[in-house]
GUKOLBA-913636 format. One record per residue (C-alpha): residue number from 1; y, x, z; residue in three letters. Coordinates in nm, 2 decimals. Layout:
# residues N
(NUM; (Y; X; Z); ALA)
...
This chain:
# residues 280
(1; (23.38; 21.44; -2.48); MET)
(2; (23.32; 21.76; -2.29); THR)
(3; (23.25; 22.10; -2.43); ASP)
(4; (22.88; 22.10; -2.31); ASP)
(5; (22.80; 21.74; -2.40); ALA)
(6; (22.53; 21.69; -2.67); PRO)
(7; (22.64; 21.53; -2.99); ALA)
(8; (22.34; 21.41; -3.20); PRO)
(9; (22.58; 21.22; -3.43); ASP)
(10; (22.78; 21.53; -3.50); LEU)
(11; (22.77; 21.63; -3.87); ARG)
(12; (22.54; 21.93; -3.93); ALA)
(13; (22.66; 22.23; -4.14); SER)
(14; (22.48; 22.44; -4.40); ASP)
(15; (22.42; 22.71; -4.14); ALA)
(16; (22.24; 22.46; -3.91); ASP)
(17; (22.01; 22.35; -4.19); ARG)
(18; (21.94; 22.72; -4.27); GLU)
(19; (21.83; 22.78; -3.91); ARG)
(20; (21.59; 22.49; -3.93); VAL)
(21; (21.46; 22.62; -4.26); THR)
(22; (21.39; 22.96; -4.10); GLU)
(23; (21.18; 22.79; -3.83); VAL)
(24; (20.98; 22.60; -4.10); LEU)
(25; (20.92; 22.92; -4.30); ARG)
(26; (20.79; 23.10; -3.99); ASP)
(27; (20.56; 22.80; -3.91); ALA)
(28; (20.43; 22.81; -4.27); LEU)
(29; (20.36; 23.19; -4.25); ALA)
(30; (20.18; 23.14; -3.91); GLU)
(31; (19.96; 22.86; -4.05); GLY)
(32; (20.12; 22.59; -3.83); ARG)
(33; (20.22; 22.40; -4.14); LEU)
(34; (20.04; 22.36; -4.47); ASP)
(35; (20.24; 22.37; -4.80); MET)
(36; (20.26; 21.99; -4.83); GLU)
(37; (20.40; 21.95; -4.48); GLU)
(38; (20.64; 22.24; -4.53); PHE)
(39; (20.78; 22.09; -4.85); GLN)
(40; (20.82; 21.74; -4.69); GLU)
(41; (21.00; 21.89; -4.39); ARG)
(42; (21.21; 22.12; -4.61); LEU)
(43; (21.32; 21.82; -4.82); ASP)
(44; (21.41; 21.63; -4.50); ALA)
(45; (21.61; 21.93; -4.37); THR)
(46; (21.84; 21.94; -4.68); TYR)
(47; (21.88; 21.57; -4.67); GLN)
(48; (21.98; 21.56; -4.30); ALA)
(49; (22.35; 21.50; -4.23); ARG)
(50; (22.36; 21.51; -3.84); THR)
(51; (22.20; 21.70; -3.56); TYR)
(52; (22.01; 21.39; -3.46); GLY)
(53; (21.84; 21.39; -3.80); GLU)
(54; (21.75; 21.77; -3.78); LEU)
(55; (21.60; 21.76; -3.43); ALA)
(56; (21.27; 21.58; -3.51); PRO)
(57; (21.19; 21.81; -3.80); ILE)
(58; (21.10; 22.11; -3.57); THR)
(59; (21.04; 21.93; -3.24); ARG)
(60; (20.66; 22.01; -3.25); ASP)
(61; (20.72; 22.38; -3.35); LEU)
(62; (20.80; 22.69; -3.15); PRO)
(63; (21.18; 22.76; -3.14); ALA)
(64; (21.24; 22.39; -3.21); SER)
(65; (21.55; 22.42; -2.99); GLY)
(66; (21.72; 22.55; -3.30); THR)
(67; (21.77; 22.20; -3.42); ALA)
(68; (21.86; 22.03; -3.09); VAL)
(69; (22.22; 21.90; -3.09); ALA)
(70; (22.43; 22.19; -2.95); PRO)
(71; (22.72; 22.18; -2.73); ALA)
(72; (23.04; 22.06; -2.90); VAL)
(73; (23.30; 22.33; -2.92); SER)
(74; (23.66; 22.31; -3.04); LEU)
(75; (23.64; 22.67; -3.15); THR)
(76; (23.46; 22.78; -3.46); LYS)
(77; (23.21; 23.06; -3.41); ASP)
(78; (23.22; 23.35; -3.66); PRO)
(79; (22.97; 23.32; -3.94); VAL)
(80; (22.73; 23.61; -3.97); THR)
(81; (22.78; 23.80; -4.29); GLY)
(82; (22.42; 23.80; -4.40); GLY)
(83; (22.47; 24.15; -4.54); SER)
(84; (22.19; 24.38; -4.65); TRP)
(85; (22.24; 24.59; -4.34); ALA)
(86; (22.12; 24.29; -4.13); ASP)
(87; (21.79; 24.28; -4.34); ARG)
(88; (21.71; 24.65; -4.32); ILE)
(89; (21.56; 24.66; -3.98); VAL)
(90; (21.43; 25.02; -3.96); GLY)
(91; (21.15; 25.15; -3.75); GLY)
(92; (20.80; 25.26; -3.86); ASP)
(93; (20.53; 25.05; -4.02); ASP)
(94; (20.32; 25.00; -3.70); SER)
(95; (20.26; 24.63; -3.64); GLY)
(96; (20.36; 24.53; -4.00); LEU)
(97; (20.14; 24.40; -4.28); SER)
(98; (20.09; 24.71; -4.50); THR)
(99; (19.80; 24.61; -4.73); TRP)
(100; (19.64; 24.31; -4.90); ALA)
(101; (19.32; 24.27; -5.10); VAL)
(102; (19.21; 23.99; -5.34); ALA)
(103; (18.86; 24.01; -5.48); VAL)
(104; (18.79; 23.70; -5.69); MET)
(105; (19.05; 23.53; -5.47); SER)
(106; (19.42; 23.56; -5.40); GLY)
(107; (19.68; 23.68; -5.14); PHE)
(108; (20.04; 23.60; -5.06); GLU)
(109; (20.32; 23.77; -4.87); ARG)
(110; (20.62; 23.54; -4.87); LYS)
(111; (20.88; 23.38; -4.65); GLY)
(112; (21.03; 23.55; -4.35); ARG)
(113; (20.83; 23.88; -4.32); TRP)
(114; (20.91; 24.25; -4.30); THR)
(115; (20.82; 24.46; -4.60); ALA)
(116; (20.69; 24.80; -4.48); PRO)
(117; (20.79; 25.13; -4.62); ARG)
(118; (20.47; 25.13; -4.83); ARG)
(119; (20.27; 24.83; -4.91); PHE)
(120; (19.93; 24.88; -5.08); ASN)
(121; (19.76; 24.59; -5.26); CYS)
(122; (19.46; 24.54; -5.48); PHE)
(123; (19.35; 24.25; -5.70); ALA)
(124; (19.01; 24.24; -5.87); PHE)
(125; (18.94; 23.92; -6.07); TRP)
(126; (19.21; 23.76; -5.86); GLY)
(127; (19.58; 23.75; -5.80); GLY)
(128; (19.85; 23.83; -5.55); GLY)
(129; (20.21; 23.73; -5.48); THR)
(130; (20.46; 23.95; -5.30); ILE)
(131; (20.79; 23.76; -5.25); ASP)
(132; (21.08; 23.96; -5.10); LEU)
(133; (21.35; 23.70; -5.14); ARG)
(134; (21.35; 23.61; -4.77); ASP)
(135; (21.20; 23.93; -4.64); ALA)
(136; (21.35; 24.20; -4.42); ASN)
(137; (21.30; 24.56; -4.52); PHE)
(138; (21.16; 24.84; -4.30); ALA)
(139; (21.38; 25.10; -4.48); ASP)
(140; (21.64; 25.12; -4.76); ARG)
(141; (21.36; 25.22; -5.00); GLU)
(142; (21.02; 25.07; -5.00); ILE)
(143; (20.72; 25.13; -5.22); VAL)
(144; (20.48; 24.86; -5.35); ILE)
(145; (20.16; 25.03; -5.47); ASN)
(146; (19.98; 24.76; -5.68); ALA)
(147; (19.64; 24.81; -5.84); VAL)
(148; (19.53; 24.52; -6.06); ALA)
(149; (19.18; 24.53; -6.23); VAL)
(150; (19.12; 24.22; -6.44); MET)
(151; (19.37; 24.05; -6.23); GLY)
(152; (19.74; 24.01; -6.17); GLY)
(153; (20.00; 24.08; -5.90); ILE)
(154; (20.35; 23.93; -5.91); ASP)
(155; (20.65; 24.08; -5.72); VAL)
(156; (20.96; 23.87; -5.67); THR)
(157; (21.29; 24.03; -5.56); VAL)
(158; (21.62; 23.87; -5.48); PRO)
(159; (21.94; 23.94; -5.67); PRO)
(160; (22.12; 24.26; -5.58); GLY)
(161; (21.80; 24.47; -5.52); VAL)
(162; (21.74; 24.77; -5.73); GLU)
(163; (21.40; 24.79; -5.90); VAL)
(164; (21.22; 25.10; -6.02); VAL)
(165; (20.88; 25.06; -6.20); VAL)
(166; (20.65; 25.36; -6.22); ARG)
(167; (20.31; 25.20; -6.27); GLY)
(168; (20.06; 25.29; -6.54); VAL)
(169; (19.87; 25.04; -6.75); GLY)
(170; (19.54; 25.08; -6.94); VAL)
(171; (19.48; 24.77; -7.15); MET)
(172; (19.72; 24.62; -6.91); GLY)
(173; (20.08; 24.67; -6.81); GLY)
(174; (20.37; 24.67; -6.57); PHE)
(175; (20.68; 24.46; -6.62); ASP)
(176; (20.99; 24.67; -6.67); HIS)
(177; (21.24; 24.40; -6.74); ARG)
(178; (21.42; 24.41; -6.41); GLU)
(179; (21.48; 24.79; -6.42); GLU)
(180; (21.84; 24.90; -6.48); GLY)
(181; (22.01; 24.61; -6.31); VAL)
(182; (22.29; 24.75; -6.09); PRO)
(183; (22.23; 24.71; -5.72); ALA)
(184; (22.47; 24.56; -5.47); GLU)
(185; (22.63; 24.80; -5.21); PRO)
(186; (22.38; 24.86; -4.93); GLY)
(187; (22.10; 24.68; -5.10); ALA)
(188; (21.75; 24.83; -5.07); PRO)
(189; (21.55; 24.99; -5.35); ARG)
(190; (21.20; 24.86; -5.44); VAL)
(191; (20.97; 25.10; -5.62); ILE)
(192; (20.67; 24.93; -5.79); VAL)
(193; (20.40; 25.18; -5.87); THR)
(194; (20.02; 25.17; -5.91); GLY)
(195; (19.76; 25.10; -6.19); PHE)
(196; (19.67; 24.81; -6.41); ALA)
(197; (19.34; 24.79; -6.60); PHE)
(198; (19.29; 24.47; -6.80); TRP)
(199; (19.55; 24.32; -6.58); GLY)
(200; (19.92; 24.32; -6.51); GLY)
(201; (20.18; 24.36; -6.25); VAL)
(202; (20.49; 24.14; -6.30); GLY)
(203; (20.83; 24.18; -6.15); VAL)
(204; (21.09; 23.90; -6.15); GLN)
(205; (21.42; 23.84; -5.99); ARG)
(206; (21.49; 23.49; -5.84); LYS)
(207; (21.74; 23.34; -5.60); LEU)
(208; (21.61; 23.25; -5.25); PRO)
(209; (21.48; 22.90; -5.22); ARG)
(210; (21.76; 22.79; -4.99); ALA)
(211; (22.02; 22.92; -5.24); GLU)
(212; (21.85; 22.75; -5.53); ARG)
(213; (21.85; 22.43; -5.32); GLN)
(214; (22.22; 22.47; -5.24); ARG)
(215; (22.30; 22.52; -5.61); LEU)
(216; (22.10; 22.22; -5.71); ARG)
(217; (22.28; 22.01; -5.46); GLU)
(218; (22.62; 22.14; -5.59); GLU)
(219; (22.52; 22.06; -5.94); ARG)
(220; (22.41; 21.71; -5.83); ARG)
(221; (22.74; 21.65; -5.66); ARG)
(222; (22.93; 21.77; -5.96); GLU)
(223; (22.73; 21.54; -6.19); LYS)
(224; (22.79; 21.25; -5.95); GLN)
(225; (23.17; 21.33; -5.94); GLU)
(226; (23.18; 21.35; -6.32); LEU)
(227; (22.99; 21.03; -6.35); LYS)
(228; (23.24; 20.85; -6.11); GLU)
(229; (23.54; 21.00; -6.29); GLU)
(230; (23.40; 20.87; -6.63); ARG)
(231; (23.33; 20.53; -6.47); ARG)
(232; (23.69; 20.51; -6.34); ARG)
(233; (23.83; 20.61; -6.68); GLU)
(234; (23.61; 20.34; -6.85); HIS)
(235; (23.74; 20.08; -6.61); LEU)
(236; (24.10; 20.19; -6.66); GLU)
(237; (24.06; 20.17; -7.04); ARG)
(238; (23.89; 19.83; -7.01); ALA)
(239; (24.18; 19.70; -6.79); GLU)
(240; (24.44; 19.83; -7.03); ARG)
(241; (24.26; 19.67; -7.32); GLN)
(242; (24.23; 19.34; -7.13); GLU)
(243; (24.61; 19.35; -7.06); HIS)
(244; (24.68; 19.41; -7.43); LEU)
(245; (24.44; 19.13; -7.54); ASP)
(246; (24.60; 18.90; -7.28); SER)
(247; (24.95; 18.97; -7.41); ALA)
(248; (24.84; 18.92; -7.77); GLU)
(249; (24.67; 18.59; -7.68); ARG)
(250; (24.99; 18.48; -7.51); HIS)
(251; (25.21; 18.57; -7.81); ARG)
(252; (24.98; 18.38; -8.04); ARG)
(253; (24.98; 18.08; -7.81); GLU)
(254; (25.36; 18.08; -7.81); LEU)
(255; (25.37; 18.09; -8.19); GLU)
(256; (25.12; 17.81; -8.23); GLU)
(257; (25.32; 17.60; -7.98); SER)
(258; (25.64; 17.66; -8.17); ARG)
(259; (25.49; 17.57; -8.50); ARG)
(260; (25.35; 17.24; -8.35); LEU)
(261; (25.69; 17.14; -8.20); HIS)
(262; (25.92; 17.28; -8.47); ASP)
(263; (25.74; 17.24; -8.81); PRO)
(264; (26.07; 17.29; -9.00); LEU)
(265; (26.14; 17.61; -8.81); ASN)
(266; (26.48; 17.49; -8.71); LEU)
(267; (26.47; 17.70; -8.39); HIS)
(268; (26.31; 18.00; -8.55); GLY)
(269; (26.42; 18.35; -8.46); THR)
(270; (26.75; 18.49; -8.59); ARG)
(271; (26.56; 18.72; -8.83); GLU)
(272; (26.38; 18.42; -8.97); GLU)
(273; (26.70; 18.22; -9.00); ARG)
(274; (26.89; 18.50; -9.17); GLU)
(275; (26.61; 18.58; -9.41); ARG)
(276; (26.71; 18.50; -9.77); ARG)
(277; (26.57; 18.18; -9.92); PRO)
(278; (26.39; 18.37; -10.20); GLU)
(279; (26.22; 18.59; -9.94); ASP)
(280; (26.08; 18.29; -9.75); ARG)
């Protein structure tokens, strides 16, 4: 096999599945896939074992070449660190989504998007979702200015991000539970501010979906391995017990045969022959 020959049967790695997942997230954000199609393809991605199984998942999407079987190389490419520095892209807010409004409706900002330095959002008799788990950040510190009037806005951040809440609530409130959690080195700071009247702004910390899927898969494998280990132990105990039962049956058969052929016990064991008559 040459270095540039395609290998659809080559086993795919976690990094390969993550690249396909990024294409699916972009397609969902652009409206190319609905949520049901996205979930179906995402499940197929994490179940795929080879490049040949990954390729059809993004074949009808832009950048589908990500999943095509790559050239086979005998050298292992360095894995990107995925550090916070890679997700803080810099630049100004021009060209970015900097505001969202929900009036008796809802809005979402999630998936692979770039959070601007300041994001303004408003919900009236409605709700909004701002999910930063897979987002890039325009700066090391961003501000989410949330105004909720008889509505709610949920902000989701990934582990490692510092959260500061400065909002004011009147017959409503801001969630302060994630404040005070130490930040990872180089991680951005997210400041949540604004106003809530008869409404609320919630802040929660969750693992990215890909990481949650990976952990679920690890737990599933661990449970399967534990189940197999218990099954082997059960079989070993059953075999040992069967061996003991077989030996006991054989001993009883020998005793029964001896009693049938030697009713006077003339050929008994030495211990039986030496036993005192009064003990018999």
